[in-house]
N, C-alpha and C positions, 0 to 999 in steps of 0.2 A: 436390654443390652444389645448392641449391634453385633451382628455376626461377622466372622472373618471374611465371609464371602461378600458381605455388603461393603467392606472396606477395600476389597481388592482393586476395583477400578481406580480409586484414588492412589493406591500404592503404585500401580502401573504408570499412572500419569506422573507421579513424583519421580519414578525411575527415568521416564522419558525426559522430564525436565532436567534432571541431573546430567543425563547423557548429552542432551543438546547443549546445555550450558558448558559442559566440559569440552565438547568439540568446538564450540564457539570460542572459548578461551584459548585453546590450542591454536586455532586458526589465527587469532589476533597475535599470539606470540610469534607464530611463523612469519606474519607480515611485518611485525615490528623489530624482532631480534634475529630472525633467520632460523634455519633448522637446528643449529647447534644449541640453541637455548631452550628447545622444546622439552628435553629431558629435565632440565633444571626447574622448569615451571610446572611440569605435569603433576608432581606430587602435591605441591601447594594448591594448585587449582582444584585437584580432585578432592582434597580435604575440605576446602572451602565450600565446594559445591555439595559435598555430602552433608555437611552441617546445615547449610541452607535448605537443601531438599528434605532432610529429616525433620527440620523445624516446620517446614511447610506441610509435610504429611501429617505431623501431629496436630498442627493447628487446624488443618482441614478436617481431621477426624473430630475434633472438638466442635467445629462449626456445624458439621452434619448431625452430630448428636443433638446440638441445641435446636436445630430446625426440626428434627424428627420429633422432639418432645413437644414443640409447639403444635405440630400437626395432629398429635394425638389428643390434644385438648378438646373435649367434647363441647364445651361452651363455645370455643372458637369455631368449630365446625357448624354449630347451630346458627351462629351469626352469619356465616357464609351462606348457609341455605336460606336464611331470611333475606339476605341481600339478593341472592339469586331469584327468589320468589318476587321481590319487588321489581327487579329488572325484567323478569318474564311478564309480569303484569303490564309493564309499559310496552313491551314488545307486542303482546296480544292486542292492546289498545290500538297501537299503530297499524297492525295488520287488519284489524276490523275496520278502521277508518279508510285505509287505502283500498281495501277490497270491497268496501261498503257491504260488509256481511250482515249488518243490522238494519240496512236501509232498503226497503221499508220494514223488512223482518227477515230473520234467518230462513233460508230455503229449507223446506222439510225433507232433507235427504234421508233416504232409507237404505237398508242393506239386507242381504241374506247370508246365511251361514254356508261355508264350504268345509266339508270334512276331509278325511284322508282320501287321496294321497297329497292334496294340497296342504293339509294341516298334519300335525303330529297325531299319533294314536290317541283316541279319547281317554284311554286309561292313563296315559302320561299327562294329558291336559288336566284330567280330574285328580291327578296325584294319587292314583291307586284306589279311588273311591268308585270303582266300577268302570264299565266300558260303554255306558249309555251316552249317545250323542247329546251335546248341549244345544239348546235352541237360543241362538244369539241374535236373531232377527230383531230389528228395532229401528228407531228414528234418532234424530240428532240429540235429543235430550237423554237418550239411553246409553250413550257411549261411555260416559264416566262410570255408570253402574256396571256395564259389561266388563270394563277393564279392572275395576276395583273389587267387585264382588262375584259376578257371575262366572268369570274364568278364574279358577283357583290359582293358577300360576301367575296371573296378572300379565300374561304375554298375549299380544294380539297383532296380527298382520292385516292391514287394510289395503285391499286391492281395488283398482278402478282404472278406467280408460283415461286417455288424455282429456284434461279439462273436467273430469268428473267430480272434482271438489275435495280431493284427498287432503291437500294442504289446508284448505279452509276448515275441514273437519277436525284436523288435529289442533288447529288454533282454538276452536270451540272446546275441544277436550282439555287443552291446557287451561283455559279460563275456568272450566268446571273444577279442575283439580285445585287451582289456586283458591277458588271459593271454598272448597271443602277444607283446605288447609287453614284458611283464616278462621273457620268455625270449629276447628278441632285438629286432630292429628291427620297426617297424610303426607305423601311424598311431594317433592317439588318437581313439576314437569319442566323439561328443557328440550326445546326443539333443536335438533342437530341436523345439518345438511350432509347427507352421505356423499354428495358430490365432492366434498372437500377432503375425503379420507382416501388414502392409498394404503390398503392393508399390507402390501409388501414392504412399505417404507416406514410405517408407524404402527406400533402396537395399539390395540383398541383402548386400553385404559389411558394411555398417554394421549391419544387423540381426543378422547372425551374431555380430559382435563384441559388440554390446550384449546379445544374448541369453545368450551364454556368460558374460558378466560378471554378468548379473542372476540366472541360474539356478544358476551354479556359482562365482561370485565370483572369476573369473580374468579380468583385464583385458588388452586388447591382443592377443587371439588372433584371427588371421585364417585364412581358408580357403586352405590350400596343401597340399602333399604330406604334411605331418605331421598333418593333421586329416582325420577321416572323419565328415562331417556325416550324421546320420540325421534326415531331415526327416519327422517323424511327423505324420500326419493332414492330408493334402491335402484330404480330403473335409470337414474341419471349417472350412475357409476359406469365405467367401462365394462363391457361384457365379461372380460376375464376376471374382473375384481368382484363381481357380485357373488359368485360362489365362495370366493375367499372371505368375503365379508360375513356370510352366514356361518362358515366354518369358524371364523374368529370369535363370533358371539357364542357359539356352542361350546368351544373349548376354553374360553376365558372365564365365563360366568356360569354359575349354577342356575338351574331353572327357577329357583326361588326369587330371583331378582326380576322385577317387572320391566317391561319395555313395550313399545309400540313401533312397528315398522310399516311404512307406506311404500307402495310400488304399483306400477302398471302390472296387469295380470300376466301377460305373456312373458315379460322380463323376469318376473318372480318365478314362474314355473320353469323357465330355463335355468335359473340359478339353483332351484331345488334339484333339478336333474343333474346338474354339475356337482353339487355338494350334498345337501340334505335339507330336510325341513328344519325350521327353527324349533329347537327343542322346547316342548311344552307350550307352543304357541297355537292358539286358535286362529282361524282365518275367516274374514268376512269380505264380501264384495259389494261395492256400492251399486245401487239400482239406478237406472235412468229415470229422469223426472217424467211424470205422466202428463198428458195434455191438459188435464184439469189443473194441476199444479202450475203449469206454465201459464195458462190463461189467467188464473187468479193473481199470480205474481205480476204479470205485465199490466193487468187491469189496475192493480193497486199502485204500481209505480208510475202510471201515466196520469197526467192531469185529466180531470173529469171532462173538460171540453174537447179533449182529443181522443177520448175512449172509442169513438165510433171508427177511428182509423184502423183499429185492429179487427174489426168484424170479419173481414174477408180472410184474414190469417187464421182466426179462431175457427171459422167454418171449415177451412181446409184441414186443420189438425183434427177436428171432430170427425170429419168424413174419412180421413186417412190417418188413423192413430199410429200406424206403422210406416207412414210415408216418409218422404225425404225431409220435409220441413219439421215434422214432429221428432224424428230421430236426431236431427241436428240440434234443435233447441232443447233436447232432453238432457244435455250436459250443462252444469252450472256455468261453465266458462262461456259457452256460446249464448246462453240465456242472458248473462250479464252484459256481453258485448251487444246483443240485440237491444237490451234496455238502454245502454249508453247511447246507441246510435239513433233509436227511433222513439223510445219513451221519453228520454231526457231532451232529445234534439228535435228539430222540425222536420226530419226526414219522413218519407212516406213508407210505412212498413209493407205496403203492397208490392214493393220491389222484390221482396223476398220470394214472392210467388213466381216471379218471372226468371229466376236464375235456373240454369239448365240441370244442375246436379249437385251432389254433396261437395265435390271439390270446389265448384264455383261459389257455393253458399258459404262454406267455411272461410275460403279466401276472402270473400267480400266482407265478412264481418271483421276479420282481422285488419283488412285494409282501412275500413271505416274508423277503426279505433284511433289511428293517428290523425285522421281528418277531424274527429270530434275533439281530441285532446289538444290539438294545435290548430285553432280555428282562424289564424291570421287576423286576430282582433286584439286590441289592447287588453292586457291581463287585468281583470277586475280586482284581483288580489294585490295588485301593485308590484308584481314581480316582473322579470324581464319578458318581453314579447319576442318569441322566436318565430321566424318565418317557417311556415309549414314545410316548404320544400327543403329548406336547410335542415330542419329537425329530422325529416325523414332520411335525408342523406347521411347525417351524423349517426342516427340510430342504426341505420343499415350497415354502416362501417363497423360499429361496435358489434353488431350481430354477426357479421362475417368473421370478425376477429375471434369471437368466442366460439363460433362453430368450427373454425380451423383448429382451435386448441381443444375442441370437444369439452368446453367448460361452460358453466352457467354463472359463475361469479366473476365480477370485475372489481377487484380491490383498486382503489384509485392510485395507490403507490406502485401498481404493476402496469399502469397505462403505457409505460415505455415499451412493453412487449408488443403493443399494437402498432408501433412505428416500424415499417419495413426496414430491414438491415441496410439496404442500398441507399435509403434516405437518412437513416439514423446516423451512420458513421460519418458522412461528410458534414452534415449539419452540426452535430455535436463537436466534431473536431474544429470546425471553423469558429463556433461560439466560444469554446474553451480557449482557442488560440487567441482570439481577440481580447478576452478578459485577462489571460495571463500576460499577453504582450503589453497591454496598457498598464497593468499592475506592476510589471517588472520595470517599465520605463519610469513610472511615478516613484517607485521605491529608490531608484538610483539617481533621480533628478537632483537632489541637493548636492551630491558629490560631483556630478557631471558639470553643473553650473559653476562650481568652484575650480574645475579643472581646466587644462589648456585647450581641450577640443570637446566641447559639450555635445556637438552633433554626432561625432564618431562614437562617443560613449552611449548616447541614447539609441543610435542605430544598432550597436552591438547588443544592448539590453533588449531591444525590440526583436532582434533576430533570435536570440536565445529564448525569449518568452514565447514568441509565436511558434518556434520549432518544438519546444517542450509542450506547449498547449495543444498543438496539432496531434502529437503522439499520445498525450494523456487523454484527450477527448476521444480519439479513435479507440484506444484500449478500453476506456470507460464504456463506450457504446457497445463494445463486444462482450464485455465481462459482466458489468453490473446488472443489465436486464435479465441475465440468466439466474442471478441470485438476488432478487429485489429485497431490500431491507425494509421491513414493516416499521412504521413510525411508532414511537413509544412516548408515553406521557410521563413526565418526571415531576417529582415533588421534592421539596427541600425542607426537611424537618430534622431536628436533633434526635438522635437515637439514644434511648436510655434503656439499658438491659439489666442493670443491677449487678453486673459482673465486676470483679476487681479491675483496677486500671491496668495492672501488669498483664492480666489475662487478655484484656481488650487490645493492648498494644501488641502482644504476641500474635493475636488473631489478625489484627490489621496488617502486621508485617507479612504474615503468611499469605493473606489475601492479595496484598500489593505485589509480592513477588510472583505469585501465580499469574495475576493479570498482566504484570510487566512482561513476563516471558511470552504469553500468548499474543499480547498486543505487539510486542517486538517482532515476532515471527510474521504477523499479518502485515506489518509495515515494511519489514525488510525485503520481503519477496517482491512486491510491486516496485519499490524504489530501485532495487537492483535491476529489474527488468527494464524500467524506463531509462535509467541512467546508462545502462549498457547499450540500449538501442540508440540513444542520442550520441554517445561517444563513437559507436561503430559507424554512424553515418557522417558525423560532423567533425570529429577530431582525428587528425592524422596520427598514425603510429610512428614510433622512432625508426623502425625498419620493418620490411615485410616479414622477415623471419621471426620477429618478436611480437607479431600481432596477436597470436593466440594467448601468449603469456600476459600481454598487456590487457587484453579483455578479461581474462580470468581475475587478475588483480583488481581491475576496475569493478567487476561484479562483487568481489569480496568486500572491497571498501564501501561500495554503495549499500550492500546488505548490512554491514556493521553500522553504518550511519542510520539507516532506516530502523534497524533493530534498537539502537540507542534511543532514538526519538520515541518509538513506540513503547519501549521499556519504561522510560521516565513518565510518560503519560499514564500507562497502566499502573505503575507503582503509586502515583499520586491518587488516581481514582480509587484503587483498591484500598489504600490506607485510609482515605477520607471516608469511604463508604461504611466503615465500622462505626464512625462517630456521627456522621450526617447522612441521612437518606437522600443523597444527591441524585441518585440514578435508580429510582424506583421503577422497575420495568413493568409497565402495564400495556398489554397489546392494544392495538388501535381501536378495537371494537368499543369496549368500555361504556357502551350505551351513549356515547357522545356524538354530536354531529360531525361528519367528516371535515367540514370547514374549520371547526374548532381544533380538531386534531392536526389539521394542516398548519394552522397558525402556530400551534405549540411546537410542531416539528421545525417550522421556520426559525423560531426563537432558539431552539436547540442547535440548529445548523449554524446560527451566528456564534453561539457559545463554542461549538466545535471548531469553527474556523479561527476564533480568537485563541483558544487553548492550543490548537495545533500550530498556529503561527508563533506564539510566544515560546513554546517548548522547542520548536525547530530552530528558532533564532538563538535560544540559549545554548542548545546542544552544539550548534555549528562551531563556534570558536573553541569550545572545549575539545571537540573531536579533532579539529585541525591541530590543536596544540599537542594533544596526547599522541595521536597517530602519526602525524607528520613532523612533529618536533618544532613547529613554528612558535615564536614567542607570543604570549597572550597580551596583545596591546590593541590600540584603537584602530589599527589597520584592518583588523578582522571584522570591524563593525559593518562595512558595506556588504560583504558576502553574507554575514549573518542576517542582515535585513532582507536581502534578496531571497535567501533560503527560507526565512520566516514567512514571507509573502507567499512563496510557492507552497510551503507546507500548509499554511492556513487555507489557501484555496483548494489544494488537493484533498485535504481532509474532509471537506464538506461536499465533495462531488458524489459520494455514495449515499448521502442521506436521502430519505424518501421525498422530502419537499424539493430538493434539487433535481432529482430524477423526474418528478412530476412537472417541474418547470420546463426542463429540456424536452419532455415528451409533448406537452401541450404546445410548446413553441414549434416543434417539428410538424405536428398534426395541423396546427392552424395555418402554417405556411402552405401546406399541401391541400387545405380546404377540407380535411377529414373531420376536424372538430373545431368548435369555436375557441377563441382565445380564453374566454371565461369558461373553461371546461367544467370546473367544479360547480359553478352556478347552473350550468346546463344539466348536469347529472342530478343535482338536488331538485331542480325544477321538474325534471322528469319523474322523480319520486312523488312530488306534490301533485302533479297532474294525473298520475296513475299509470304512466307508461313503464316505469321502473319501480323496483322495490329496493329497499336498503336493509341489509342484514349485517349488523356490526359495521365494519368499515368497508364492506363490499356492496356493490350494486348488482342487481339482477333485473332481467326483463320481467314484466308482469307475469308472463307465463312462457314456458319453453316453446309453445307453439308460435308465440309472437316473435321470439328470437329467430326461429327457423323460417318463419314467413319473411321477415326482413332480410335474412341471409340469402333468400332465394333458393332454398333446398327443396327439391321434389320429394315427397314422402308418400309411400303407398298407404291407401285406405283399406278398410275392411273388405270392400267388395272388389278389390283389385285395381280400382282407379288410383290415380295419383294427382296431387295438386301441388302447385308451386307455392311453398310456404314463404 
């Protein structure tokens, strides 16, 4: 049985709805009948709103009861975990292919154990079975055993420097966990990027559930014994958030729930000093690769006829095992870059010996990556051939954008944030003005051709369309990129719940009323703002002293009109959703290619425009008749068509695909990105310059992002190199 505390948020929301509806009704009475009629209608309006709000509250209570019962079903949860395991297997395969973790063989990464104060007390880690330190030293194949059996709490922190292979290590761990689960019992690993979490804005449980749905398309998964969260990249969080993240894990979950955290060493120790160690977690630190491992790997990865080219390099590392070259190549990242540049390509590895220092050597390897991945030759795989100079310029622009935002993920539907405001506002305003002006002229063309002065009518329509489009485009450029709307995949299936028809009708009505009120408020506010701005600029007032009252009434009428359109749309959607799964919200990750999600969102944009246009056109004559007392006849058809066109175009401006279209249009005009931006991003993933996680793109490594952004970063010996 649900507690009273669980139902309180819905009760508060219902009270808010009733109060808002009451105020809206009284405002309408004041506009239509004057102040003297307010008392007459207040009692009737309050009673109606109370009945509707009470019904919505009761139906909402029944809805939440039904959903909670489904979530408690053990069989359903097991199916979710099986689906997540399948998605994680695909993710691991993609990561192994993109990072070439198995080519020619996995690097034999080793690590050593760190005890307190980096880790918790051994007595806590051993869960009271003594205070003797655990020896966790091992190699790549031992990590699954360490997490599942050696450490009693199942909690482990993996530390390592930049490029030391932490992310590749946890991918191999996830693969081992999935293999163990396939052969018996075991948790499902899920790799979660800590850079996407703001502890101050989102609770840990909710973030895990949302991130699993966004990156892997599995809804309703929570952290319990059946899940092994791998929290990757504590160092990629803002400094102030790292300590808060550790505190959130310690206060939210008991030590009996397993997890793995990865971080750079210095950032982790700073977070520990700010907060505390991760309760019950052991800590290991990755070791640098030895010269022998480096020599064997490069020898195996190089064609036999070119093996002699490495002799001088190997001699230098053997003679100076702690020297510049050996230290630089001791990290898996730089070793893989060396392999791509000189083992796979025709370059002379002897150039590595002539570079003056660590800064130059690391920068050289990162610079050569773009040269190797974009060779200015026809693509043998049949994809698009991007000019190397253009590709470098476009990738550098994205890197600078991410660095300014201190971010590592670039969801394609947030590309509008990369357009500078000084360019975004005029370009979007002009584009929307052209579209609205042309649509407005075409909508009124049949009536103007039959009228006495077609040119004057079309000029008036063009003026109003361009003026409204300029304002709407400018507002959209300021507002929408701040709150980007992620694309959602929809499916259309008939819902069968086994409930009685009367129960489903009541639930559908409650859901429709709730959605109607929320959609009405979301529609009324922007409509009121835009209409008020147009009227204030273009429409003369009757007298200077009446301007304020005129604008107030204009804003109220515009809000009521927008509210009515949004209410009808929300009521229809909410009512139909009980019987047909028309709007099954699945976040953009869902394990599907971004171009497929983009195409689906384009289709949804067309549906949104059609629905918004039809509803606005239908509401317009009814609103004019009820509010202004005009007779309902054919003379209201032209304004209804004009308003329908404006409503349809305006309703699709905030969708993800429209924002992406406007963003790539702006960036391609400025030369910051190609017109085929999605093709370029996906080609970057195929080549290995970028990674794709869910619907977001990342650079192959944070060091590559910083190098392309041109950020000088301090090295261990006090030097700095321009990344």
